[in-house]
PDB file of N, CA, C and O in Angstrom:
ATOM      1  N   UNK A   1    -124.562  48.117  64.572  1.00  0.00           N
ATOM      2  CA  UNK A   1    -123.981  47.826  63.537  1.00  0.00           C
ATOM      3  C   UNK A   1    -122.805  48.811  63.625  1.00  0.00           C
ATOM      4  O   UNK A   1    -122.988  49.980  63.966  1.00  0.00           O
ATOM      5  N   UNK A   2    -121.752  48.385  63.354  1.00  0.00           N
ATOM      6  CA  UNK A   2    -120.439  49.117  63.202  1.00  0.00           C
ATOM      7  C   UNK A   2    -119.503  48.269  62.287  1.00  0.00           C
ATOM      8  O   UNK A   2    -119.061  47.145  62.524  1.00  0.00           O
ATOM      9  N   UNK A   3    -119.249  49.236  60.932  1.00  0.00           N
ATOM     10  CA  UNK A   3    -118.397  48.454  59.989  1.00  0.00           C
ATOM     11  C   UNK A   3    -117.280  49.504  59.719  1.00  0.00           C
ATOM     12  O   UNK A   3    -117.419  50.726  59.768  1.00  0.00           O
ATOM     13  N   UNK A   4    -116.007  48.721  59.388  1.00  0.00           N
ATOM     14  CA  UNK A   4    -114.863  49.592  59.093  1.00  0.00           C
ATOM     15  C   UNK A   4    -115.425  50.185  57.445  1.00  0.00           C
ATOM     16  O   UNK A   4    -115.485  51.337  57.015  1.00  0.00           O
ATOM     17  N   UNK A   5    -115.623  49.460  57.084  1.00  0.00           N
ATOM     18  CA  UNK A   5    -115.755  49.933  55.278  1.00  0.00           C
ATOM     19  C   UNK A   5    -117.032  49.462  55.063  1.00  0.00           C
ATOM     20  O   UNK A   5    -117.355  48.275  55.113  1.00  0.00           O
ATOM     21  N   UNK A   6    -117.899  50.576  54.778  1.00  0.00           N
ATOM     22  CA  UNK A   6    -119.346  50.309  54.061  1.00  0.00           C
ATOM     23  C   UNK A   6    -119.606  49.955  52.722  1.00  0.00           C
ATOM     24  O   UNK A   6    -119.510  50.666  51.722  1.00  0.00           O
ATOM     25  N   UNK A   7    -120.055  48.390  52.846  1.00  0.00           N
ATOM     26  CA  UNK A   7    -120.407  47.653  51.755  1.00  0.00           C
ATOM     27  C   UNK A   7    -121.794  47.202  51.794  1.00  0.00           C
ATOM     28  O   UNK A   7    -122.070  46.096  52.257  1.00  0.00           O
ATOM     29  N   UNK A   8    -122.817  48.114  51.266  1.00  0.00           N
ATOM     30  CA  UNK A   8    -124.058  47.738  51.082  1.00  0.00           C
ATOM     31  C   UNK A   8    -124.499  46.124  50.804  1.00  0.00           C
ATOM     32  O   UNK A   8    -125.394  45.567  51.440  1.00  0.00           O
ATOM     33  N   UNK A   9    -123.797  45.557  49.862  1.00  0.00           N
ATOM     34  CA  UNK A   9    -123.926  44.462  49.565  1.00  0.00           C
ATOM     35  C   UNK A   9    -123.718  43.320  50.534  1.00  0.00           C
ATOM     36  O   UNK A   9    -124.329  42.253  50.473  1.00  0.00           O
ATOM     37  N   UNK A  10    -122.723  43.661  51.509  1.00  0.00           N
ATOM     38  CA  UNK A  10    -122.454  43.096  52.722  1.00  0.00           C
ATOM     39  C   UNK A  10    -123.574  43.085  53.560  1.00  0.00           C
ATOM     40  O   UNK A  10    -123.609  42.019  54.174  1.00  0.00           O
ATOM     41  N   UNK A  11    -124.524  43.844  53.847  1.00  0.00           N
ATOM     42  CA  UNK A  11    -125.379  43.920  54.922  1.00  0.00           C
ATOM     43  C   UNK A  11    -126.476  42.789  55.186  1.00  0.00           C
ATOM     44  O   UNK A  11    -127.020  42.460  54.132  1.00  0.00           O
ATOM     45  N   UNK A  12    -126.822  42.288  56.007  1.00  0.00           N
ATOM     46  CA  UNK A  12    -127.908  41.336  56.503  1.00  0.00           C
ATOM     47  C   UNK A  12    -129.315  42.097  56.131  1.00  0.00           C
ATOM     48  O   UNK A  12    -129.422  43.322  56.173  1.00  0.00           O
ATOM     49  N   UNK A  13    -130.414  41.180  55.749  1.00  0.00           N
ATOM     50  CA  UNK A  13    -131.303  41.601  55.204  1.00  0.00           C
ATOM     51  C   UNK A  13    -132.321  42.299  56.160  1.00  0.00           C
ATOM     52  O   UNK A  13    -133.182  43.022  55.659  1.00  0.00           O
ATOM     53  N   UNK A  14    -132.263  42.111  57.576  1.00  0.00           N
ATOM     54  CA  UNK A  14    -132.588  42.976  58.553  1.00  0.00           C
ATOM     55  C   UNK A  14    -131.682  44.439  58.764  1.00  0.00           C
ATOM     56  O   UNK A  14    -132.066  45.465  59.326  1.00  0.00           O
ATOM     57  N   UNK A  15    -130.544  44.208  58.210  1.00  0.00           N
ATOM     58  CA  UNK A  15    -129.786  45.382  58.243  1.00  0.00           C
ATOM     59  C   UNK A  15    -130.224  46.336  57.160  1.00  0.00           C
ATOM     60  O   UNK A  15    -130.139  47.546  57.370  1.00  0.00           O
ATOM     61  N   UNK A  16    -130.613  45.947  56.199  1.00  0.00           N
ATOM     62  CA  UNK A  16    -130.881  46.601  54.959  1.00  0.00           C
ATOM     63  C   UNK A  16    -132.459  47.386  55.342  1.00  0.00           C
ATOM     64  O   UNK A  16    -132.769  48.552  55.099  1.00  0.00           O
ATOM     65  N   UNK A  17    -133.302  46.308  56.017  1.00  0.00           N
ATOM     66  CA  UNK A  17    -134.511  46.926  56.372  1.00  0.00           C
ATOM     67  C   UNK A  17    -134.432  47.862  57.095  1.00  0.00           C
ATOM     68  O   UNK A  17    -135.037  48.892  56.797  1.00  0.00           O
ATOM     69  N   UNK A  18    -133.784  47.797  58.078  1.00  0.00           N
ATOM     70  CA  UNK A  18    -133.460  49.014  59.190  1.00  0.00           C
ATOM     71  C   UNK A  18    -132.870  50.345  58.399  1.00  0.00           C
ATOM     72  O   UNK A  18    -133.414  51.441  58.530  1.00  0.00           O
ATOM     73  N   UNK A  19    -131.835  50.163  57.658  1.00  0.00           N
ATOM     74  CA  UNK A  19    -131.507  51.142  57.110  1.00  0.00           C
ATOM     75  C   UNK A  19    -132.500  51.893  56.333  1.00  0.00           C
ATOM     76  O   UNK A  19    -132.588  53.118  56.414  1.00  0.00           O
ATOM     77  N   UNK A  20    -133.367  51.060  55.461  1.00  0.00           N
ATOM     78  CA  UNK A  20    -134.203  51.930  54.459  1.00  0.00           C
ATOM     79  C   UNK A  20    -135.167  52.523  55.459  1.00  0.00           C
ATOM     80  O   UNK A  20    -135.481  53.688  55.213  1.00  0.00           O
ATOM     81  N   UNK A  21    -135.778  51.903  56.682  1.00  0.00           N
ATOM     82  CA  UNK A  21    -136.578  52.471  57.315  1.00  0.00           C
ATOM     83  C   UNK A  21    -136.180  54.076  57.990  1.00  0.00           C
ATOM     84  O   UNK A  21    -136.886  55.079  58.088  1.00  0.00           O
ATOM     85  N   UNK A  22    -134.710  53.822  58.405  1.00  0.00           N
ATOM     86  CA  UNK A  22    -134.526  55.068  59.085  1.00  0.00           C
ATOM     87  C   UNK A  22    -133.152  56.006  58.568  1.00  0.00           C
ATOM     88  O   UNK A  22    -132.533  56.783  59.294  1.00  0.00           O
ATOM     89  N   UNK A  23    -132.947  55.802  57.561  1.00  0.00           N
ATOM     90  CA  UNK A  23    -132.177  56.626  56.605  1.00  0.00           C
ATOM     91  C   UNK A  23    -132.741  57.712  56.027  1.00  0.00           C
ATOM     92  O   UNK A  23    -132.087  58.710  55.727  1.00  0.00           O
ATOM     93  N   UNK A  24    -134.225  57.562  55.801  1.00  0.00           N
ATOM     94  CA  UNK A  24    -134.946  58.902  55.021  1.00  0.00           C
ATOM     95  C   UNK A  24    -134.384  59.165  53.600  1.00  0.00           C
ATOM     96  O   UNK A  24    -134.142  60.320  53.248  1.00  0.00           O
ATOM     97  N   UNK A  25    -134.181  58.150  52.812  1.00  0.00           N
ATOM     98  CA  UNK A  25    -133.875  57.958  51.499  1.00  0.00           C
ATOM     99  C   UNK A  25    -134.743  58.653  50.277  1.00  0.00           C
ATOM    100  O   UNK A  25    -135.859  58.237  49.967  1.00  0.00           O
ATOM    101  N   UNK A  26    -134.226  59.535  49.754  1.00  0.00           N
ATOM    102  CA  UNK A  26    -135.124  59.981  48.286  1.00  0.00           C
ATOM    103  C   UNK A  26    -135.186  58.710  47.459  1.00  0.00           C
ATOM    104  O   UNK A  26    -134.462  57.716  47.524  1.00  0.00           O
ATOM    105  N   UNK A  27    -136.126  58.948  46.736  1.00  0.00           N
ATOM    106  CA  UNK A  27    -136.375  58.003  45.752  1.00  0.00           C
ATOM    107  C   UNK A  27    -135.076  57.405  44.767  1.00  0.00           C
ATOM    108  O   UNK A  27    -134.889  56.220  44.492  1.00  0.00           O
ATOM    109  N   UNK A  28    -134.355  58.422  44.384  1.00  0.00           N
ATOM    110  CA  UNK A  28    -133.237  57.975  43.652  1.00  0.00           C
ATOM    111  C   UNK A  28    -132.431  57.397  44.623  1.00  0.00           C
ATOM    112  O   UNK A  28    -131.845  56.387  44.235  1.00  0.00           O
ATOM    113  N   UNK A  29    -132.189  57.798  45.984  1.00  0.00           N
ATOM    114  CA  UNK A  29    -131.024  57.186  46.773  1.00  0.00           C
ATOM    115  C   UNK A  29    -131.453  55.701  47.423  1.00  0.00           C
ATOM    116  O   UNK A  29    -130.643  54.879  47.851  1.00  0.00           O
ATOM    117  N   UNK A  30    -132.746  55.559  47.402  1.00  0.00           N
ATOM    118  CA  UNK A  30    -133.369  54.183  47.591  1.00  0.00           C
ATOM    119  C   UNK A  30    -133.102  53.343  46.353  1.00  0.00           C
ATOM    120  O   UNK A  30    -132.691  52.193  46.504  1.00  0.00           O
ATOM    121  N   UNK A  31    -133.317  53.857  45.097  1.00  0.00           N
ATOM    122  CA  UNK A  31    -133.231  52.907  43.825  1.00  0.00           C
ATOM    123  C   UNK A  31    -131.643  52.791  43.968  1.00  0.00           C
ATOM    124  O   UNK A  31    -131.262  51.631  43.810  1.00  0.00           O
ATOM    125  N   UNK A  32    -130.657  53.683  44.221  1.00  0.00           N
ATOM    126  CA  UNK A  32    -129.434  53.284  44.264  1.00  0.00           C
ATOM    127  C   UNK A  32    -128.871  52.434  45.494  1.00  0.00           C
ATOM    128  O   UNK A  32    -127.941  51.653  45.297  1.00  0.00           O
ATOM    129  N   UNK A  33    -129.403  52.575  46.692  1.00  0.00           N
ATOM    130  CA  UNK A  33    -129.200  51.483  47.727  1.00  0.00           C
ATOM    131  C   UNK A  33    -129.648  49.977  47.569  1.00  0.00           C
ATOM    132  O   UNK A  33    -129.129  48.949  48.006  1.00  0.00           O
ATOM    133  N   UNK A  34    -130.798  50.181  46.790  1.00  0.00           N
ATOM    134  CA  UNK A  34    -131.261  48.728  46.108  1.00  0.00           C
ATOM    135  C   UNK A  34    -130.530  47.933  45.468  1.00  0.00           C
ATOM    136  O   UNK A  34    -130.269  46.764  45.752  1.00  0.00           O
ATOM    137  N   UNK A  35    -130.146  48.612  44.496  1.00  0.00           N
ATOM    138  CA  UNK A  35    -128.948  48.047  43.342  1.00  0.00           C
ATOM    139  C   UNK A  35    -127.861  47.864  43.921  1.00  0.00           C
ATOM    140  O   UNK A  35    -127.228  46.887  43.519  1.00  0.00           O
ATOM    141  N   UNK A  36    -127.313  48.593  44.911  1.00  0.00           N
ATOM    142  CA  UNK A  36    -125.939  48.309  45.339  1.00  0.00           C
ATOM    143  C   UNK A  36    -126.082  47.225  46.372  1.00  0.00           C
ATOM    144  O   UNK A  36    -125.110  46.483  46.515  1.00  0.00           O
ATOM    145  N   UNK A  37    -126.955  47.060  46.979  1.00  0.00           N
ATOM    146  CA  UNK A  37    -127.317  45.661  48.002  1.00  0.00           C
ATOM    147  C   UNK A  37    -127.430  44.443  46.875  1.00  0.00           C
ATOM    148  O   UNK A  37    -127.409  43.295  47.317  1.00  0.00           O
ATOM    149  N   UNK A  38    -127.529  44.605  45.694  1.00  0.00           N
ATOM    150  CA  UNK A  38    -127.470  43.559  44.864  1.00  0.00           C
ATOM    151  C   UNK A  38    -126.044  43.487  44.338  1.00  0.00           C
ATOM    152  O   UNK A  38    -125.677  42.656  43.506  1.00  0.00           O
ATOM    153  N   UNK A  39    -125.506  44.131  44.716  1.00  0.00           N
ATOM    154  CA  UNK A  39    -123.775  44.253  44.068  1.00  0.00           C
ATOM    155  C   UNK A  39    -123.671  44.666  42.554  1.00  0.00           C
ATOM    156  O   UNK A  39    -122.935  44.183  41.694  1.00  0.00           O
ATOM    157  N   UNK A  40    -124.527  45.609  42.452  1.00  0.00           N
ATOM    158  CA  UNK A  40    -124.558  46.144  41.028  1.00  0.00           C
ATOM    159  C   UNK A  40    -123.280  47.261  41.220  1.00  0.00           C
ATOM    160  O   UNK A  40    -123.059  47.834  42.287  1.00  0.00           O
ATOM    161  N   UNK A  41    -122.431  47.469  39.894  1.00  0.00           N
ATOM    162  CA  UNK A  41    -121.552  48.508  40.050  1.00  0.00           C
ATOM    163  C   UNK A  41    -122.096  49.872  39.859  1.00  0.00           C
ATOM    164  O   UNK A  41    -123.306  50.059  39.731  1.00  0.00           O
ATOM    165  N   UNK A  42    -121.181  50.873  39.835  1.00  0.00           N
ATOM    166  CA  UNK A  42    -121.691  52.269  39.704  1.00  0.00           C
ATOM    167  C   UNK A  42    -122.168  52.386  38.310  1.00  0.00           C
ATOM    168  O   UNK A  42    -123.219  52.942  37.992  1.00  0.00           O
ATOM    169  N   UNK A  43    -121.264  51.785  37.432  1.00  0.00           N
ATOM    170  CA  UNK A  43    -121.711  51.824  35.951  1.00  0.00           C
ATOM    171  C   UNK A  43    -122.935  51.116  35.556  1.00  0.00           C
ATOM    172  O   UNK A  43    -123.611  51.673  34.691  1.00  0.00           O
ATOM    173  N   UNK A  44    -123.348  50.005  36.018  1.00  0.00           N
ATOM    174  CA  UNK A  44    -124.626  49.049  36.134  1.00  0.00           C
ATOM    175  C   UNK A  44    -125.697  50.122  36.509  1.00  0.00           C
ATOM    176  O   UNK A  44    -126.528  50.525  35.696  1.00  0.00           O
ATOM    177  N   UNK A  45    -125.609  50.584  37.891  1.00  0.00           N
ATOM    178  CA  UNK A  45    -126.370  51.348  38.617  1.00  0.00           C
ATOM    179  C   UNK A  45    -126.834  52.566  37.624  1.00  0.00           C
ATOM    180  O   UNK A  45    -128.054  52.702  37.528  1.00  0.00           O
ATOM    181  N   UNK A  46    -126.158  53.312  37.005  1.00  0.00           N
ATOM    182  CA  UNK A  46    -126.187  54.471  35.851  1.00  0.00           C
ATOM    183  C   UNK A  46    -127.101  53.859  34.751  1.00  0.00           C
ATOM    184  O   UNK A  46    -128.141  54.451  34.462  1.00  0.00           O
ATOM    185  N   UNK A  47    -126.752  52.665  34.103  1.00  0.00           N
ATOM    186  CA  UNK A  47    -127.307  52.200  33.126  1.00  0.00           C
ATOM    187  C   UNK A  47    -128.952  51.966  33.543  1.00  0.00           C
ATOM    188  O   UNK A  47    -129.860  52.357  32.810  1.00  0.00           O
ATOM    189  N   UNK A  48    -129.148  51.365  34.655  1.00  0.00           N
ATOM    190  CA  UNK A  48    -130.215  50.880  35.356  1.00  0.00           C
ATOM    191  C   UNK A  48    -131.386  52.080  35.517  1.00  0.00           C
ATOM    192  O   UNK A  48    -132.580  51.998  35.230  1.00  0.00           O
ATOM    193  N   UNK A  49    -130.755  53.049  35.989  1.00  0.00           N
ATOM    194  CA  UNK A  49    -131.376  54.313  36.443  1.00  0.00           C
ATOM    195  C   UNK A  49    -131.341  55.183  35.098  1.00  0.00           C
ATOM    196  O   UNK A  49    -132.316  55.925  34.984  1.00  0.00           O
ATOM    197  N   UNK A  50    -130.611  55.223  34.287  1.00  0.00           N
ATOM    198  CA  UNK A  50    -130.596  56.036  33.143  1.00  0.00           C
ATOM    199  C   UNK A  50    -130.089  57.517  33.616  1.00  0.00           C
ATOM    200  O   UNK A  50    -130.695  58.551  33.334  1.00  0.00           O
ATOM    201  N   UNK A  51    -128.927  57.459  34.351  1.00  0.00           N
ATOM    202  CA  UNK A  51    -128.401  58.759  34.568  1.00  0.00           C
ATOM    203  C   UNK A  51    -126.885  58.471  34.619  1.00  0.00           C
ATOM    204  O   UNK A  51    -126.447  57.320  34.623  1.00  0.00           O
ATOM    205  N   UNK A  52    -126.077  59.610  34.660  1.00  0.00           N
ATOM    206  CA  UNK A  52    -124.780  59.515  34.316  1.00  0.00           C
ATOM    207  C   UNK A  52    -123.886  58.821  35.696  1.00  0.00           C
ATOM    208  O   UNK A  52    -124.278  58.699  36.856  1.00  0.00           O
ATOM    209  N   UNK A  53    -122.741  58.484  35.174  1.00  0.00           N
ATOM    210  CA  UNK A  53    -121.995  57.925  36.244  1.00  0.00           C
ATOM    211  C   UNK A  53    -121.494  58.786  37.362  1.00  0.00           C
ATOM    212  O   UNK A  53    -121.223  58.327  38.472  1.00  0.00           O
ATOM    213  N   UNK A  54    -121.354  60.309  36.970  1.00  0.00           N
ATOM    214  CA  UNK A  54    -121.056  61.336  38.116  1.00  0.00           C
ATOM    215  C   UNK A  54    -122.407  61.285  38.761  1.00  0.00           C
ATOM    216  O   UNK A  54    -122.341  61.079  39.973  1.00  0.00           O
ATOM    217  N   UNK A  55    -123.344  61.388  38.383  1.00  0.00           N
ATOM    218  CA  UNK A  55    -124.887  61.494  39.118  1.00  0.00           C
ATOM    219  C   UNK A  55    -124.723  60.305  40.120  1.00  0.00           C
ATOM    220  O   UNK A  55    -124.717  60.534  41.330  1.00  0.00           O
ATOM    221  N   UNK A  56    -124.610  59.220  39.700  1.00  0.00           N
ATOM    222  CA  UNK A  56    -124.618  58.180  40.769  1.00  0.00           C
ATOM    223  C   UNK A  56    -123.403  58.175  41.734  1.00  0.00           C
ATOM    224  O   UNK A  56    -123.320  57.527  42.778  1.00  0.00           O
ATOM    225  N   UNK A  57    -122.584  58.913  41.267  1.00  0.00           N
ATOM    226  CA  UNK A  57    -121.516  58.891  42.510  1.00  0.00           C
ATOM    227  C   UNK A  57    -121.792  60.337  43.305  1.00  0.00           C
ATOM    228  O   UNK A  57    -121.137  60.492  44.336  1.00  0.00           O
ATOM    229  N   UNK A  58    -122.509  61.176  42.998  1.00  0.00           N
ATOM    230  CA  UNK A  58    -123.310  62.102  43.951  1.00  0.00           C
ATOM    231  C   UNK A  58    -124.379  61.375  44.829  1.00  0.00           C
ATOM    232  O   UNK A  58    -124.353  61.644  46.029  1.00  0.00           O
ATOM    233  N   UNK A  59    -125.188  60.608  44.444  1.00  0.00           N
ATOM    234  CA  UNK A  59    -125.910  59.713  45.179  1.00  0.00           C
ATOM    235  C   UNK A  59    -125.318  59.054  46.032  1.00  0.00           C
ATOM    236  O   UNK A  59    -125.543  59.137  47.240  1.00  0.00           O
ATOM    237  N   UNK A  60    -124.494  58.324  45.508  1.00  0.00           N
ATOM    238  CA  UNK A  60    -123.785  57.223  46.792  1.00  0.00           C
ATOM    239  C   UNK A  60    -123.216  58.225  47.673  1.00  0.00           C
ATOM    240  O   UNK A  60    -123.281  57.946  48.870  1.00  0.00           O
ATOM    241  N   UNK A  61    -122.660  59.355  47.353  1.00  0.00           N
ATOM    242  CA  UNK A  61    -122.089  59.987  48.547  1.00  0.00           C
ATOM    243  C   UNK A  61    -123.150  60.520  49.458  1.00  0.00           C
ATOM    244  O   UNK A  61    -122.693  60.638  50.595  1.00  0.00           O
ATOM    245  N   UNK A  62    -124.471  60.904  49.360  1.00  0.00           N
ATOM    246  CA  UNK A  62    -125.608  61.205  50.105  1.00  0.00           C
ATOM    247  C   UNK A  62    -125.778  59.916  50.813  1.00  0.00           C
ATOM    248  O   UNK A  62    -125.731  60.053  52.035  1.00  0.00           O
ATOM    249  N   UNK A  63    -125.969  58.653  50.382  1.00  0.00           N
ATOM    250  CA  UNK A  63    -126.397  57.795  50.802  1.00  0.00           C
ATOM    251  C   UNK A  63    -125.364  56.918  51.805  1.00  0.00           C
ATOM    252  O   UNK A  63    -125.808  56.238  52.730  1.00  0.00           O
ATOM    253  N   UNK A  64    -124.211  57.003  51.559  1.00  0.00           N
ATOM    254  CA  UNK A  64    -123.075  56.682  52.561  1.00  0.00           C
ATOM    255  C   UNK A  64    -123.335  57.844  53.664  1.00  0.00           C
ATOM    256  O   UNK A  64    -123.576  57.431  54.798  1.00  0.00           O
ATOM    257  N   UNK A  65    -123.319  58.920  53.512  1.00  0.00           N
ATOM    258  CA  UNK A  65    -123.604  59.847  54.653  1.00  0.00           C
ATOM    259  C   UNK A  65    -124.814  59.697  55.410  1.00  0.00           C
ATOM    260  O   UNK A  65    -124.732  59.950  56.612  1.00  0.00           O
ATOM    261  N   UNK A  66    -125.953  59.326  54.931  1.00  0.00           N
ATOM    262  CA  UNK A  66    -127.088  58.724  55.486  1.00  0.00           C
ATOM    263  C   UNK A  66    -126.978  57.604  56.507  1.00  0.00           C
ATOM    264  O   UNK A  66    -127.523  57.601  57.611  1.00  0.00           O
ATOM    265  N   UNK A  67    -126.174  56.618  55.979  1.00  0.00           N
ATOM    266  CA  UNK A  67    -126.073  55.517  56.567  1.00  0.00           C
ATOM    267  C   UNK A  67    -124.917  55.356  57.670  1.00  0.00           C
ATOM    268  O   UNK A  67    -124.753  54.333  58.335  1.00  0.00           O
ATOM    269  N   UNK A  68    -124.206  56.425  57.754  1.00  0.00           N
ATOM    270  CA  UNK A  68    -123.183  56.567  58.547  1.00  0.00           C
ATOM    271  C   UNK A  68    -123.749  57.309  59.892  1.00  0.00           C
ATOM    272  O   UNK A  68    -123.405  57.095  61.054  1.00  0.00           O
ATOM    273  N   UNK A  69    -124.728  58.255  59.397  1.00  0.00           N
ATOM    274  CA  UNK A  69    -125.431  58.720  60.391  1.00  0.00           C
ATOM    275  C   UNK A  69    -126.050  58.144  61.473  1.00  0.00           C
ATOM    276  O   UNK A  69    -126.036  58.427  62.671  1.00  0.00           O
ATOM    277  N   UNK A  70    -126.825  56.924  60.571  1.00  0.00           N
ATOM    278  CA  UNK A  70    -127.636  56.009  61.438  1.00  0.00           C
ATOM    279  C   UNK A  70    -127.173  55.000  62.065  1.00  0.00           C
ATOM    280  O   UNK A  70    -127.653  54.478  63.070  1.00  0.00           O
ATOM    281  N   UNK A  71    -126.044  54.642  61.374  1.00  0.00           N
ATOM    282  CA  UNK A  71    -125.388  53.203  62.164  1.00  0.00           C
ATOM    283  C   UNK A  71    -124.832  53.850  63.467  1.00  0.00           C
ATOM    284  O   UNK A  71    -124.276  53.151  64.314  1.00  0.00           O
TER     285      UNK A  71
END
């Protein structure tokens, strides 16, 4: 799996499962990852998770870092 620009919503189901298994996400990172895979925006994720947009951005950076390490 090599991608120029990571867009979680573009991963296939097997790729998503692989990443869920090997990225060692925290609970909030997993929630973010699952919502992004459904093409939610950061604003929608903030509302769904009951957190601020800045917190969503911090979680997004951690998720991207973990995904890049696993890919």
